[in-house]
C-alpha atoms as one frame of an Amber mdcrd trajectory, in Angstrom:
protein
  10.666  -5.798   7.787   8.564  -7.545  10.498   5.591  -9.050   9.054   3.442
  -6.978  11.072   4.756  -3.550   9.270   4.084  -5.345   5.877   0.800  -5.814
   6.714   0.413  -1.783   8.053   2.096  -1.001   4.621  -0.577  -3.050   2.229
  -3.151  -1.551   4.439  -2.337   1.725   3.632  -1.843   1.291  -0.053  -4.692
  -0.691  -0.367  -6.793   2.714   0.466  -5.973   3.974  -2.850  -6.812   1.297
  -4.500 -10.571   0.254  -2.716 -13.186   1.647  -4.844 -11.254  -0.377  -8.375
 -11.119  -3.319  -6.286 -14.591  -3.373  -4.925 -16.391  -2.041  -7.339 -18.528
  -0.097  -4.996 -17.712   3.345  -4.141 -20.223   3.375  -0.831 -18.650   0.053
  -0.161 -14.989   1.326  -0.718 -15.413   4.242   1.577 -16.841   2.730   4.555
 -13.780   0.002   4.594 -11.009   3.508   3.584 -12.779   5.248   6.814 -12.570
   2.173   9.366  -9.118   1.638   7.653  -7.931   5.495   8.698  -8.978   5.315
  12.150  -6.999   1.701  12.567  -3.895   3.519  10.967  -4.074   7.116  12.142
  -2.922   6.018  15.636   0.672   6.455  16.972   1.571   2.640  16.629  -1.063
   1.308  14.403   0.751  -2.501  14.979  -1.772  -1.746  18.296  -4.043  -2.455
  15.998  -2.936  -5.132  13.932  -5.511  -7.826  14.656  -8.654  -5.546  13.531
  -7.018  -4.518  10.547  -6.311  -8.273   9.435 -10.123  -8.930  10.175 -11.287
  -6.084   7.895  -8.761  -6.909   5.081 -10.067 -10.590   5.229 -13.965  -9.566
   5.543 -14.211  -9.392   1.820 -12.737 -11.826  -0.317 -11.194  -8.923  -2.842
  -9.497  -7.486  -0.561  -7.994 -10.240   1.194  -7.118 -11.511  -2.260  -5.366
  -8.350  -3.027  -3.509  -7.860  -0.106  -2.124 -11.843  -0.155  -1.400 -10.263
  -3.606   0.526  -7.371  -2.724   2.565  -9.374   0.135   3.802 -12.336  -2.169
   4.408  -9.515  -4.705   6.818  -7.615  -2.809   8.832 -10.697  -1.271   9.903
 -12.459  -4.922  12.391 -11.633  -6.822  12.039 -11.594 -10.265  15.567 -12.829
 -10.932  16.528  -9.547 -12.861  20.139  -9.077 -13.328  21.597  -6.267 -15.072
  23.704  -6.390 -18.879  27.642  -7.308 -17.943  29.718  -4.183 -17.171  26.437
  -2.327 -15.893  25.621  -1.828 -12.275  22.247  -3.928 -11.361  19.407  -1.776
 -10.350  16.143  -2.950  -8.766  13.132  -1.663 -10.684  10.517  -0.444  -7.824
   7.030   1.327  -8.028   7.306   5.270  -7.310   5.281   5.867  -4.159   3.660
   9.112  -3.372   1.828  10.339   0.060  -0.006  12.918   1.297   1.947  15.919
   2.885  -0.345  16.602   5.140   0.580  15.785   8.557  -1.646  12.675  10.096
  -2.405  11.789   6.848  -1.213   8.174   5.649  -2.661   7.742   2.236  -0.303
   6.308  -0.144  -0.480   5.843  -3.733   2.086   3.616  -6.127   2.558   4.748
  -9.239   2.193   1.682 -11.625   3.297   3.612 -15.293   4.783   6.647 -16.110
   1.643   7.026 -17.786  -1.095   7.255 -14.736  -1.191  10.900 -13.697  -0.489
  11.986  -9.750  -3.942  12.207  -8.199  -4.716  14.141  -5.178  -5.252  13.361
  -1.530  -9.150  11.686  -1.489  -9.106  13.480   1.934  -7.018  16.739   2.309
  -7.532  17.320  -2.024  -3.637  17.946  -2.350  -1.133  16.668  -4.921   0.675
  13.935  -3.653   4.145  13.666  -3.308   6.860  11.145  -4.021   8.782   9.734
  -1.529  10.917   6.603  -1.735  10.736   3.172  -0.051  13.917   1.677   0.705
  12.020  -1.313   2.923  14.010  -4.063   2.423  11.554  -7.083   1.592  11.090
 -10.405   3.099   8.240 -12.930   2.844   5.070 -12.510   4.369   1.872 -13.897
   4.829  -1.487 -12.287   5.840
């Protein structure tokens, strides 16, 4: 996955976390609307400069994205037990089923209830993200 696509994926992922990260609902909604406008185009990489500027405009979002990009690229060195097939642990991702909606949410643990899309009020559905990881920075 290219560096540009990793940043686009991080921008999509942060949308569901903005209120928690910022601690301010109004600011979170403002940034979410701006990200929505930048991401909901046929080729969001054309808006990459504006997306990076928006994410870098706040220290909390900048830090979250930097951590997200670095955590998805580092291996924890896990190896399965001898004789057992090695499997890589992944966070389950969910997305909105409405056409054109790019809202993505990551389930960090099984205790978390699956939320509804904040834009369409429909329950999110699971999908597999098979993208290979490689080092990237914001």
